[in-house]
C-alpha positions in Angstrom: -3.7 17.4 13.3 -2.7 13.9 13.2 -1.0 12.3 10.2 -1.1 8.6 9.1 -0.9 6.5 6.1 -3.7 4.7 5.8 -3.7 0.8 4.4 -6.7 -0.5 2.3 -7.6 -3.6 4.8 -8.7 -0.4 6.6 -10.2 1.6 3.8 -12.2 -1.3 2.5 -13.8 -1.4 5.1 -16.1 1.6 5.2 -17.8 -0.4 2.0 -17.8 -3.8 3.0 -18.6 -4.2 6.4 -16.7 -6.7 8.3 -18.3 -9.7 10.4 -15.2 -9.1 12.9 -16.9 -6.3 15.1 -13.9 -5.2 16.1 -12.3 -4.8 12.7 -15.3 -2.6 11.8 -15.2 -0.7 15.0 -11.5 0.1 14.0 -12.0 1.1 10.3 -15.2 3.6 11.1 -12.7 5.1 13.7 -9.9 5.8 12.1 -12.7 7.2 9.0 -14.1 9.7 11.6 -10.5 10.7 12.8 -10.2 11.9 9.3 -12.4 15.2 10.1 -8.6 16.4 11.9 -6.3 13.6 10.0 -5.1 13.2 6.4 -4.3 9.7 5.5 -1.1 9.7 3.4 -1.2 6.7 0.5 1.5 4.2 -1.7 0.7 5.3 -5.0 -0.8 1.6 -5.5 -3.4 2.3 -3.9 -6.3 3.3 -5.6 -5.0 0.5 -7.9 -5.4 -2.0 -4.7 -8.7 -0.6 -4.0 -10.4 -1.1 -7.5 -9.5 -4.7 -7.3 -10.8 -5.2 -4.4 -14.1 -3.2 -5.8 -14.0 -5.2 -9.1 -13.6 -8.5 -7.4 -16.7 -7.1 -5.0 -19.0 -7.0 -8.2 -17.9 -9.8 -9.9 -19.6 -11.6 -6.5 -22.2 -9.5 -6.8 -21.4 -8.1 -3.3 -21.9 -4.7 -4.6 -23.7 -2.9 -7.3 -22.0 -0.8 -9.9 -23.8 2.9 -8.7 -22.4 1.7 -4.8 -18.9 1.2 -6.0 -19.2 4.9 -7.8 -20.8 6.4 -4.4 -18.3 5.4 -2.7 -15.8 6.0 -4.6 -16.6 9.3 -5.0 -16.6 9.8 -1.5 -12.5 8.3 -1.5 -12.0 11.0 -3.4 -13.3 13.6 -1.1 -11.3 12.6 2.1 -8.3 13.9 3.0 -6.7 10.9 1.4 -3.1 12.1 0.2 -1.1 10.0 -2.3 2.9 9.7 -2.6 4.5 10.7 -5.7 7.7 8.5 -4.3 6.6 5.0 -3.5 7.8 3.4 -7.1 11.5 5.6 -5.8 11.7 3.5 -3.4 10.6 -0.2 -4.8 13.8 -1.8 -5.6 15.6 -0.3 -2.8 13.6 0.4 1.1 10.5 -1.4 -0.1 12.0 -5.0 -1.6 14.3 -4.7 1.5 11.8 -4.5 4.2 9.0 -7.0 2.0 12.5 -9.4 2.6 13.5 -8.5 6.3 9.3 -8.8 7.6 8.5 -11.7 5.0 5.6 -9.5 3.8 4.6 -8.6 -0.2 5.8 -6.0 -2.0 2.3 -4.1 -1.4 2.4 -4.5 2.5 5.9 -3.8 2.5 5.1 0.0 0.5 2.9 1.1 3.5 5.8 0.0 6.3 8.1 2.3 4.2 6.0 5.5 3.5 5.4 5.1 7.3 9.0 4.4 8.5 9.3 7.3 5.5 7.2 9.7 6.5 7.2 9.3 10.4 4.1 8.3 11.3 1.1 5.7 12.4 0.1 2.7 10.5 -3.6 2.4 10.3 -4.3 -1.7 8.9 -6.5 -4.2 9.9 -3.5 -6.3 8.0 -2.2 -8.9 10.6 1.3 -9.7 9.1 1.6 -5.7 8.3 0.5 -5.1 12.0 3.5 -7.9 12.8 5.7 -6.2 10.4 4.9 -2.4 12.0 5.8 -3.5 15.4 9.2 -5.0 14.4 10.0 -2.0 12.6 8.7 0.3 15.8 6.0 2.0 13.6 3.3 2.8 15.5 0.1 1.6 15.0 -2.7 4.3 14.4 -5.1 4.5 16.6 -4.2 1.1 18.2 -6.0 1.5 21.0 -9.2 0.9 19.6 -7.8 -2.4 17.7 -6.6 -3.8 20.6 -10.5 -4.1 22.4 
């Protein structure tokens, strides 16, 4: 089993397909890997997901029923929420956001990956760059580079 930190940029591709084939392929590979792996997320993950889903619903890209089914699927995946994210916000997360010029949300994913010694599943280019600088492996990076 290989545990990893899951960024919303990947999880949202499971519902909202990307026009970029390599991004979609990566997201699907991450999802398939979850039969043998657990994902960890900062405690802002659910709120970030809801924000994306509400915006998508408002733009009429998905229906309420599709969103409800997707949320049910997410709730049945081995995704574990880190209870300590907020505890590190004013210290480690702030420092990472400043050091790598990323949002506090992205820094929360990076901080969790560093703290737990896990790789990071993300499609966010700035977060990938920051992770590389911080010596955090990108989960399934061979799939991402194709």
